[in-house]
All heavy atoms as an XYZ file, in Angstrom:
781
protein
N       0.791     -1.145      0.080
C      -0.010     -0.023     -0.029
C       0.783      1.290      0.012
O       2.033      1.255      0.195
N       0.080      2.313     -0.127
C       0.788      3.704     -0.153
C       0.872      4.238      1.188
O       0.354      3.713      2.250
N       1.573      5.368      1.258
C       1.719      6.051      2.562
C       0.515      6.887      2.906
O      -0.206      7.399      1.895
C       2.931      7.015      2.521
N       0.096      6.933      4.248
C      -1.036      7.723      4.651
C      -0.552      8.728      5.506
O       0.047      8.426      6.511
C      -1.901      6.636      5.412
O      -2.450      5.639      4.602
C      -3.174      7.494      5.860
N      -0.798     10.053      5.133
C      -0.354     11.120      6.159
C      -1.116     11.074      7.463
O      -2.304     10.654      7.517
C      -0.673     12.343      5.372
C      -1.550     11.943      4.240
C      -1.511     10.479      4.028
N      -0.364     11.358      8.457
C      -0.953     11.243      9.833
C      -1.552     12.595     10.223
O      -2.682     12.750     10.742
C       0.109     10.815     10.887
C      -0.416     10.913     12.293
C       0.603      9.417     10.564
N      -0.999     13.685      9.899
C      -1.398     15.104     10.145
C      -1.835     15.698      8.913
O      -0.979     15.945      8.009
C      -0.294     15.823     10.893
C      -0.847     17.170     11.062
C      -0.012     15.171     12.176
N      -2.984     15.827      8.630
C      -3.614     16.427      7.429
C      -3.591     17.915      7.390
O      -3.340     18.612      6.461
C      -5.013     15.921      7.113
C      -5.030     14.496      6.824
N      -4.730     13.941      5.658
C      -5.524     13.453      7.690
C      -4.842     12.490      5.797
N      -5.273     12.295      6.967
N      -3.819     18.437      8.600
C      -3.790     19.825      8.828
C      -2.565     20.374      9.577
O      -2.442     20.201     10.777
C      -5.108     20.359      9.700
C      -5.213     21.770      9.839
O      -4.361     22.538      9.394
O      -6.232     22.077     10.461
N      -1.683     20.867      8.892
C      -0.360     21.238      9.496
C      -0.452     22.333     10.455
O       0.466     22.501     11.252
C       0.655     21.551      8.285
C       1.122     20.471      7.462
C       2.138     20.877      6.557
C       1.619     19.260      8.340
N      -1.567     23.121     10.454
C      -1.752     24.144     11.586
C      -1.808     23.464     12.829
O      -1.560     24.158     13.867
C      -3.053     24.981     11.199
O      -4.153     24.167     11.515
N      -2.055     22.307     12.995
C      -1.967     21.478     14.346
C      -0.461     21.507     14.940
O      -0.311     21.246     16.021
C      -2.486     20.095     14.143
C      -3.868     19.883     13.777
C      -4.207     18.483     13.467
C      -4.827     20.486     14.823
N       0.422     21.823     14.062
C       1.804     21.781     14.463
C       2.303     23.140     14.707
O       3.458     23.478     14.883
C       2.756     21.134     13.476
C       2.463     19.649     13.158
C       3.266     19.177     11.996
C       2.672     18.745     14.418
N       1.388     24.131     14.645
C       1.812     25.651     14.730
C       2.433     25.968     16.035
O       3.098     27.037     16.058
C       0.645     26.531     14.450
O      -0.436     26.346     15.341
N       2.153     25.224     17.041
C       2.842     25.616     18.432
C       3.911     24.689     18.793
O       4.484     24.801     19.909
C       1.726     25.631     19.408
C       0.698     26.684     19.246
C      -0.326     26.792     20.410
O       0.039     26.376     21.542
O      -1.444     27.263     20.124
N       4.324     23.707     17.809
C       5.408     22.768     18.085
C       6.800     23.527     18.178
O       7.094     24.315     17.221
C       5.412     21.662     17.076
N       7.614     23.309     19.163
C       8.920     23.811     19.238
C       9.890     22.955     18.460
O      10.872     23.487     17.989
C       9.429     23.848     20.642
C       8.652     24.679     21.580
O       8.262     25.825     21.132
O       8.349     24.293     22.734
N       9.508     21.683     18.202
C      10.386     20.825     17.475
C       9.597     19.798     16.746
O       8.372     19.355     17.333
C      11.227     20.021     18.538
S      12.312     18.757     17.926
N       9.961     19.314     15.661
C       9.138     18.343     14.865
C      10.072     17.148     14.511
O      11.189     17.354     14.108
C       8.630     18.863     13.452
C       7.558     20.006     13.961
C       7.928     17.799     12.762
C       7.130     20.800     12.636
N       9.671     15.896     14.911
C      10.469     14.756     14.600
C       9.845     13.908     13.692
O       8.636     13.388     13.946
C      10.789     13.949     15.971
C      11.451     12.673     15.841
C      12.932     12.880     15.264
C      11.582     11.985     17.226
N      10.288     13.682     12.494
C       9.706     12.930     11.355
C      10.486     11.522     11.528
O      11.622     11.375     11.421
C      10.104     13.394     10.156
C       9.587     15.016      9.851
C      10.032     15.422      8.499
C       7.995     14.995      9.914
N       9.582     10.433     11.783
C      10.072      9.096     11.839
C       8.997      8.185     11.352
O       8.363      7.469     12.048
C      10.367      8.706     13.308
N       8.855      8.152      9.974
C       7.788      7.350      9.359
C       8.012      5.899      9.544
O       9.189      5.357      9.543
C       7.862      7.639      7.861
C       8.494      9.041      7.802
C       9.531      9.072      8.953
N       6.806      5.147      9.692
C       6.908      3.764      9.826
C       7.448      3.088      8.619
O       7.110      3.341      7.562
C       5.533      3.296     10.054
S       5.371      1.456     10.319
N       8.441      2.239      8.836
C       9.141      1.433      7.775
C      10.199      2.146      7.043
O      10.748      1.666      6.091
N      10.561      3.397      7.436
C      11.513      4.274      6.708
C      12.806      4.486      7.462
O      12.811      4.875      8.684
C      10.908      5.587      6.394
C       9.820      5.582      5.222
C       9.206      4.484      4.973
C       9.457      6.690      4.671
C       8.155      4.425      3.939
C       8.490      6.815      3.717
C       7.837      5.729      3.356
N      13.864      4.347      6.842
C      15.124      4.779      7.434
C      15.241      6.279      7.114
O      14.428      6.843      6.537
C      16.291      4.112      6.612
O      16.317      4.659      5.287
N      16.274      6.895      7.752
C      16.570      8.235      7.460
C      16.633      8.597      5.972
O      15.963      9.522      5.380
C      17.762      8.816      8.259
C      17.459      8.674      9.722
C      18.199     10.229      7.872
C      18.665      9.018     10.639
N      17.443      7.800      5.160
C      17.628      8.063      3.864
C      16.332      7.844      3.044
O      16.076      8.700      2.104
C      18.672      7.166      3.268
C      20.143      7.455      3.729
C      21.150      6.405      3.197
C      20.525      8.921      3.451
N      15.580      6.861      3.475
C      14.211      6.726      2.763
C      13.332      7.877      3.031
O      12.559      8.291      2.105
C      13.637      5.326      3.204
C      12.166      5.185      2.644
C      12.123      4.495      1.233
N      10.757      4.470      0.810
C       9.908      3.446      1.087
N      10.154      2.428      1.851
N       8.629      3.620      0.608
N      13.248      8.203      4.171
C      12.442      9.470      4.549
C      12.941     10.732      3.728
O      12.020     11.419      3.119
C      12.547      9.822      6.028
O      12.058      8.695      6.777
C      11.736     11.138      6.421
N      14.178     10.962      3.657
C      14.633     12.066      2.797
C      14.220     11.866      1.402
O      13.831     12.918      0.706
C      16.145     12.202      2.929
N      14.354     10.710      0.773
C      13.968     10.533     -0.582
C      12.502     10.683     -0.792
O      12.054     11.349     -1.752
C      14.395      9.026     -0.865
O      13.875      8.698     -2.178
N      11.715     10.229      0.061
C      10.244     10.369      0.024
C       9.789     11.881      0.159
O       8.874     12.340     -0.640
C       9.483      9.453      0.974
C       9.568      8.030      0.780
C       8.945      7.573     -0.459
O       7.869      8.114     -0.819
O       9.474      6.557     -0.955
N      10.375     12.666      1.032
C      10.027     14.026      1.276
C      10.498     14.689     -0.060
O       9.701     15.608     -0.457
C      10.857     14.567      2.413
C      10.287     14.053      3.831
C      11.243     14.610      4.904
C       8.862     14.695      4.048
N      11.588     14.502     -0.642
C      12.099     15.198     -1.825
C      11.051     14.813     -3.009
O      10.670     15.776     -3.832
C      13.368     14.839     -2.212
N      10.770     13.617     -3.108
C       9.852     13.145     -4.272
C       8.412     13.673     -4.165
O       7.873     14.009     -5.297
C       9.746     11.599     -4.273
N       7.941     13.909     -3.009
C       6.612     14.342     -2.819
C       6.439     15.917     -2.929
O       5.381     16.450     -3.121
C       5.989     13.944     -1.464
O       6.752     14.402     -0.471
C       6.035     12.364     -1.440
N       7.514     16.643     -2.758
C       7.338     18.034     -2.755
C       6.938     18.619     -1.406
O       6.503     19.798     -1.407
N       6.640     17.748     -0.510
C       6.206     18.200      0.953
C       6.826     19.330      1.449
O       6.144     20.252      2.097
C       6.100     17.037      1.795
C       5.651     17.334      3.212
C       4.249     17.308      3.372
C       6.397     17.554      4.313
C       3.777     17.493      4.593
C       5.783     17.925      5.487
C       4.562     17.843      5.705
N       8.083     19.378      1.431
C       8.926     20.388      2.117
C       8.849     21.769      1.427
O       9.331     22.777      1.960
C      10.418     20.046      2.082
C      10.634     18.667      2.840
C      12.163     18.382      2.814
C      10.306     18.735      4.302
N       8.195     21.788      0.241
C       7.929     23.107     -0.445
C       6.605     23.686     -0.240
O       6.228     24.805     -0.557
C       8.120     22.995     -2.019
C       9.734     22.903     -2.428
C      10.238     21.425     -2.152
O       9.441     20.470     -2.474
O      11.341     21.380     -1.697
N       5.658     22.903      0.530
C       4.376     23.367      0.809
C       4.400     24.691      1.761
O       5.169     24.781      2.604
C       3.639     22.365      1.554
C       3.324     21.198      0.770
C       2.517     20.134      1.636
N       1.560     20.502      2.424
C       0.662     19.743      3.086
N       0.762     18.445      2.840
N      -0.206     20.235      3.778
N       3.637     25.615      1.460
C       3.739     26.971      2.182
C       3.222     26.751      3.577
O       3.811     27.390      4.440
C       2.809     27.979      1.462
O       1.512     27.547      1.363
N       2.202     25.812      3.835
C       1.865     25.605      5.320
C       2.905     24.986      6.075
O       3.037     25.175      7.271
C       0.532     24.795      5.241
C       0.515     23.523      4.509
O       1.476     23.311      3.664
O      -0.345     22.687      4.694
N       3.698     24.123      5.357
C       4.889     23.457      6.076
C       5.950     24.619      6.332
O       6.570     24.799      7.415
C       5.571     22.477      5.215
C       6.798     21.902      5.722
C       8.186     22.179      5.212
C       7.063     21.044      6.743
N       9.034     21.533      5.917
C       8.456     20.834      7.003
C       6.224     20.401      7.761
C       9.051     20.044      7.946
C       6.768     19.535      8.721
C       8.167     19.414      8.811
N       6.300     25.417      5.293
C       7.362     26.473      5.389
C       6.945     27.485      6.423
O       7.876     28.136      6.997
C       7.634     26.994      4.111
C       8.286     26.133      3.092
C       8.264     26.657      1.756
C       9.725     25.691      3.486
N       5.724     27.679      6.847
C       5.224     28.739      7.630
C       5.310     28.391      9.078
O       5.057     29.104     10.013
C       3.844     29.154      7.418
O       2.851     28.130      7.698
N       5.559     26.934      9.443
C       5.547     26.542     10.800
C       6.772     26.927     11.531
O       7.857     27.033     10.975
C       5.573     24.979     10.863
C       4.356     24.243     10.295
C       4.670     22.758     10.161
C       3.180     24.517     11.214
N       6.591     27.567     12.729
C       7.727     28.123     13.541
C       8.946     27.179     13.696
O      10.029     27.539     13.556
C       7.099     28.408     14.945
C       5.639     28.657     14.533
C       5.281     27.701     13.485
N       8.598     25.901     13.950
C       9.716     24.881     14.147
C      10.526     24.654     12.904
O      11.744     24.524     12.926
C       9.288     23.405     14.483
N       9.739     24.787     11.734
C      10.503     24.729     10.338
C      11.444     25.968     10.200
O      12.564     25.868      9.898
C       9.501     24.539      9.222
C      10.239     24.596      7.880
C       8.787     23.252      9.429
N      10.857     27.125     10.474
C      11.566     28.366     10.281
C      12.654     28.441     11.167
O      13.834     29.029     10.799
C      10.582     29.469     10.462
C       9.637     29.694      9.331
C       8.911     31.114      9.395
N       8.506     31.512     10.664
C       7.380     31.344     11.259
N       6.466     30.745     10.670
N       7.061     31.936     12.489
N      12.597     27.791     12.415
C      13.734     27.856     13.375
C      14.772     26.710     13.161
O      15.788     26.703     13.816
C      13.247     27.712     14.831
N      14.502     25.820     12.096
C      15.473     24.802     11.877
C      15.321     23.639     12.880
O      16.292     22.873     13.087
N      14.189     23.506     13.621
C      14.045     22.560     14.664
C      13.193     21.294     14.061
O      12.178     20.863     14.716
C      13.360     23.049     15.904
C      14.416     24.035     16.584
O      15.567     23.823     16.515
N      13.734     24.977     17.254
N      13.510     20.924     13.013
C      12.934     19.639     12.349
C      14.049     18.541     12.223
O      15.039     18.818     11.696
C      12.275     19.921     11.025
C      11.602     18.707     10.378
C      11.338     21.053     11.156
N      13.710     17.384     12.722
C      14.608     16.241     12.819
C      13.996     15.062     12.167
O      12.780     14.938     12.004
C      14.997     15.878     14.124
C      15.695     16.882     14.905
C      15.127     17.975     15.515
C      17.224     16.904     14.949
C      15.842     18.964     16.176
C      17.901     17.923     15.553
C      17.189     18.948     16.184
N      14.874     14.220     11.538
C      14.452     13.012     10.938
C      15.176     11.894     11.700
O      16.342     12.004     11.898
C      14.844     12.902      9.476
C      14.456     11.522      8.809
C      14.184     14.069      8.647
N      14.395     10.865     12.055
C      15.033      9.711     12.811
C      14.636      8.496     11.984
O      13.779      8.438     11.179
C      14.475      9.659     14.169
N      15.268      7.253     12.463
C      14.980      6.041     11.868
C      13.760      5.549     12.353
O      13.821      4.968     13.518
C      16.168      5.116     12.035
C      16.007      3.886     11.326
O      14.863      3.317     11.073
O      17.102      3.314     10.806
N      12.658      5.714     11.863
C      11.324      5.238     12.318
C      11.162      3.778     12.294
O      10.674      3.265     13.315
N      11.741      3.182     11.404
C      11.636      1.707     11.222
C      12.378      1.090     12.522
O      11.837      0.017     13.087
C      12.167      1.297     10.044
C      12.064     -0.176      9.695
O      10.988     -0.747      9.746
N      13.122     -0.961      9.400
N      13.488      1.579     12.786
C      14.413      0.896     13.845
C      13.998      1.337     15.284
O      14.177      0.442     16.224
C      15.756      1.207     13.536
C      16.770      0.200     14.160
C      16.820     -1.042     13.817
C      17.732      0.713     15.148
C      17.744     -1.914     14.460
C      18.625     -0.157     15.636
C      18.608     -1.470     15.367
O      19.586     -2.322     15.927
N      13.581      2.551     15.431
C      13.402      3.085     16.905
C      12.084      3.366     17.346
O      11.835      3.509     18.501
C      14.310      4.353     16.974
C      15.761      3.989     16.932
C      16.551      4.209     15.888
C      16.513      3.397     18.126
C      17.831      3.912     15.844
C      17.847      3.084     18.067
C      18.487      3.331     16.994
N      11.095      3.660     16.492
C       9.882      4.329     16.832
C       8.569      3.497     16.463
O       7.461      3.656     17.018
C       9.680      5.697     16.266
C      10.735      6.677     16.925
C      11.884      6.975     16.292
C      10.454      7.137     18.157
C      12.829      7.839     17.013
C      11.370      8.016     18.820
C      12.499      8.345     18.254
N       8.644      2.679     15.380
C       7.328      2.129     15.033
C       7.225      0.560     15.107
O       6.558     -0.056     14.303
C       7.315      2.377     13.425
C       7.190      4.013     13.360
O       6.312      4.641     13.961
N       8.149      4.542     12.597
N       7.951      0.063     15.971
C       7.835     -1.330     16.361
C       8.180     -1.659     17.834
O       8.925     -0.950     18.362
C       8.762     -2.236     15.383
C      10.095     -1.952     15.603
C      10.995     -2.940     14.826
N      11.017     -2.682     13.475
C      11.781     -3.348     12.680
N      12.544     -4.369     13.072
N      11.780     -3.099     11.317
N       7.694     -2.713     18.274
C       8.012     -3.009     19.556
C       9.497     -3.558     19.611
O       9.736     -4.338     18.800
C       7.151     -4.182     20.039
O       5.811     -3.801     20.172
N      10.226     -2.997     20.474
C      11.601     -3.504     20.667
C      12.154     -3.052     21.933
O      11.567     -2.304     22.818
C      12.359     -2.905     19.514
O      12.748     -1.511     19.889
N      13.332     -3.630     22.350
C      13.992     -3.239     23.600
C      14.707     -2.046     23.527
O      15.470     -1.601     24.278
C      14.907     -4.446     23.689
C      15.165     -5.022     22.502
C      13.985     -4.738     21.589
N      14.453     -1.115     22.456
C      15.189      0.016     22.215
C      14.432      1.263     22.657
O      14.639      2.416     22.137
C      15.531      0.174     20.728
C      16.466     -0.835     20.215
C      17.032     -0.585     18.923
N      18.126     -1.331     18.627
C      18.372     -2.567     18.326
N      17.255     -3.311     18.405
N      19.417     -3.113     18.200
N      13.579      1.163     23.663
C      12.792      2.162     24.166
C      13.577      3.255     24.789
O      13.339      4.430     24.585
C      11.615      1.732     25.109
C      12.176      1.287     26.365
C      10.632      2.764     25.291
N      14.677      2.913     25.334
C      15.560      3.875     26.011
C      16.340      4.747     24.987
O      16.471      5.861     25.006
C      16.596      3.262     27.052
C      17.612      4.145     27.457
C      15.814      2.687     28.231
N      16.806      4.000     23.974
C      17.471      4.701     22.751
C      16.508      5.616     22.149
O      16.847      6.692     21.853
C      17.968      3.667     21.947
C      19.197      2.983     22.449
C      19.604      1.798     21.533
O      18.766      0.889     21.240
O      20.754      1.818     20.964
N      15.254      5.239     21.976
C      14.178      6.098     21.343
C      14.040      7.351     22.179
O      13.907      8.446     21.664
C      12.879      5.387     21.161
O      13.090      4.323     20.360
N      13.969      7.150     23.610
C      13.793      8.341     24.445
C      15.045      9.273     24.352
O      14.906     10.554     24.368
C      13.635      7.998     25.905
N      16.189      8.678     24.191
C      17.441      9.479     24.002
C      17.347     10.350     22.724
O      17.752     11.505     22.632
C      18.602      8.611     24.003
C      19.018      7.949     25.354
C      20.027      6.813     25.220
O      20.462      6.554     24.094
O      20.514      6.378     26.287
N      16.885      9.661     21.703
C      16.767     10.354     20.359
C      15.770     11.576     20.449
O      16.060     12.694     20.013
C      16.300      9.391     19.374
C      17.447      8.437     18.855
C      15.881     10.146     18.036
C      17.061      7.268     18.053
N      14.716     11.336     21.072
C      13.818     12.474     21.391
C      14.293     13.526     22.204
O      14.207     14.737     21.861
C      12.437     11.875     22.058
C      11.646     10.965     21.053
C      11.587     13.036     22.531
C      10.571     10.224     21.785
N      15.123     13.141     23.302
C      15.813     14.228     24.137
C      16.843     14.973     23.282
O      16.911     16.188     23.389
C      16.428     13.547     25.165
N      17.585     14.354     22.435
C      18.503     14.966     21.516
C      17.879     15.964     20.547
O      18.335     17.014     20.257
C      19.387     14.044     20.730
C      20.331     13.392     21.596
C      21.476     12.679     20.847
O      21.843     13.108     19.720
O      21.971     11.490     21.245
N      16.670     15.614     20.095
C      15.975     16.488     19.130
C      15.368     17.592     19.974
O      15.325     18.808     19.351
C      14.957     15.659     18.342
N      14.811     17.262     20.994
C      13.919     18.403     21.770
C      14.747     19.394     22.500
O      14.223     20.532     22.742
C      12.906     17.708     22.642
N      15.966     19.120     22.908
C      16.689     19.955     23.701
C      18.154     20.218     23.067
O      18.935     19.368     22.980
C      16.881     19.289     25.092
C      15.685     18.885     25.813
N      14.939     19.991     26.423
C      14.987     17.793     25.869
C      13.885     19.431     26.946
N      13.830     18.035     26.627
N      18.280     21.447     22.728
C      19.598     21.819     22.059
C      20.807     21.284     22.855
O      21.845     20.849     22.267
C      19.667     23.335     21.805
C      18.731     23.780     20.699
O      18.413     23.007     19.764
O      18.359     25.003     20.740
N      20.783     21.469     24.088
C      21.889     21.234     24.972
C      22.161     19.666     25.084
O      23.160     19.220     25.568
C      21.829     21.677     26.377
C      20.641     21.346     27.021
O      19.480     20.979     26.476
O      20.536     21.370     28.363
N      21.319     18.783     24.618
C      21.400     17.413     24.507
C      21.719     16.816     23.122
O      22.139     15.615     23.086
C      20.077     16.726     24.912
S      19.571     16.795     26.650
N      21.773     17.710     22.137
C      22.032     17.178     20.713
C      23.410     16.535     20.730
O      24.427     17.236     20.991
C      21.873     18.396     19.795
C      21.914     17.941     18.250
C      20.880     16.940     17.943
C      21.887     19.138     17.360
N      23.501     15.221     20.393
C      24.780     14.655     20.408
C      25.230     13.950     21.764
O      26.123     13.108     21.759
N      24.535     14.336     22.836
C      24.975     13.839     24.116
C      24.896     12.328     24.301
O      25.632     11.749     25.044
C      24.101     14.525     25.240
N      23.904     11.652     23.616
C      23.879     10.259     23.605
C      24.358      9.483     22.467
O      24.210      8.365     22.305
C      22.273      9.881     23.834
C      21.645     10.511     25.111
C      20.813     11.609     25.042
C      22.069      9.987     26.331
C      20.262     12.096     26.026
C      21.490     10.542     27.469
C      20.553     11.635     27.352
N      24.972     10.249     21.576
C      25.602      9.588     20.413
C      24.756      9.326     19.203
O      25.073      8.631     18.378
N      23.467      9.814     19.188
C      22.430      9.527     18.121
C      22.557     10.471     16.947
O      22.415     10.022     15.779
C      21.124      9.427     18.608
C      20.978      8.307     19.563
N      20.933      6.969     19.286
C      20.719      8.386     20.888
C      20.715      6.229     20.337
N      20.563      7.065     21.405
N      22.875     11.745     17.266
C      22.984     12.745     16.192
C      24.002     12.449     15.171
O      25.165     12.029     15.402
C      23.291     14.152     16.708
C      23.419     15.241     15.757
N      24.413     15.946     15.535
C      22.397     15.570     14.863
C      24.131     16.893     14.559
N      22.890     16.694     14.133
N      23.574     12.360     13.867
C      24.418     11.981     12.793
C      24.402     10.514     12.406
O      24.740     10.151     11.322
N      23.837      9.781     13.306
C      23.664      8.288     13.007
C      22.201      7.799     12.927
O      21.721      7.380     11.980
C      24.408      7.434     14.090
N      21.486      8.086     14.005
C      20.038      7.722     14.142
C      19.168      8.863     14.080
O      17.976      8.715     14.103
C      19.905      6.854     15.318
C      20.817      5.767     15.542
O      21.071      5.029     14.599
N      21.482      5.647     16.732
N      19.761     10.117     14.146
C      18.944     11.351     14.070
C      19.734     12.438     13.426
O      20.911     12.600     13.600
C      18.763     11.760     15.515
C      18.099     13.113     15.807
C      16.701     13.071     15.571
C      18.403     13.616     17.173
N      19.073     13.136     12.498
C      19.701     14.283     11.664
C      18.711     15.499     11.666
O      17.465     15.233     11.630
C      20.192     13.856     10.359
C      21.344     12.836     10.318
C      19.098     13.492      9.495
N      19.210     16.673     11.650
C      18.337     17.814     11.435
C      17.895     17.701      9.924
O      18.811     17.204      8.970
C      19.125     19.083     11.588
C      19.317     19.485     12.973
C      19.827     20.880     13.119
N      20.143     21.258     14.409
C      19.276     21.737     15.294
N      17.982     22.106     14.984
N      19.675     22.036     16.501
N      16.745     18.068      9.651
C      16.221     17.985      8.227
C      17.187     18.740      7.256
O      17.459     18.272      6.229
C      14.886     18.585      8.122
C      14.221     18.611      6.832
C      14.002     17.110      6.275
C      12.757     19.218      6.812
N      17.685     19.862      7.848
C      18.650     20.658      6.909
C      19.980     20.086      6.706
O      20.844     20.546      5.992
C      18.700     22.132      7.260
C      19.174     22.312      8.670
O      19.714     21.374      9.342
O      19.005     23.426      9.185
N      20.269     18.893      7.446
C      21.572     18.321      7.316
C      21.490     17.077      6.086
O      22.548     16.526      5.769
C      21.955     17.616      8.533
C      22.307     18.507      9.569
C      22.604     17.852     10.965
O      22.057     16.788     11.246
O      23.331     18.545     11.710
N      20.255     16.858      5.694
C      20.053     15.809      4.752
C      20.563     16.252      3.300
O      20.536     17.279      2.963
C      18.584     15.340      4.621
C      17.950     14.686      5.759
C      16.514     14.537      5.663
C      18.752     13.385      6.011
């Protein structure tokens, strides 16, 4: 099957300080490829979000860390902490490997 968007109305993200993209079944590279292919990142409603304008959008390996039951719940929490708190970025060793800023792709 095809991909189904979870958030249809991006205005729901208008108060988000940080956005973490971790689609089910997608690695970081696959997410980057799909975002580029769909033109999603050029949407005006996306570009107007404060987190996007501030550069606080991250991509993580959804397949490996977020969308399946696994013993990696602590690592998933570390990834969220690195994305959500500037002073934690890289503190747990995920930045650059399991987590990247969208503008680093």
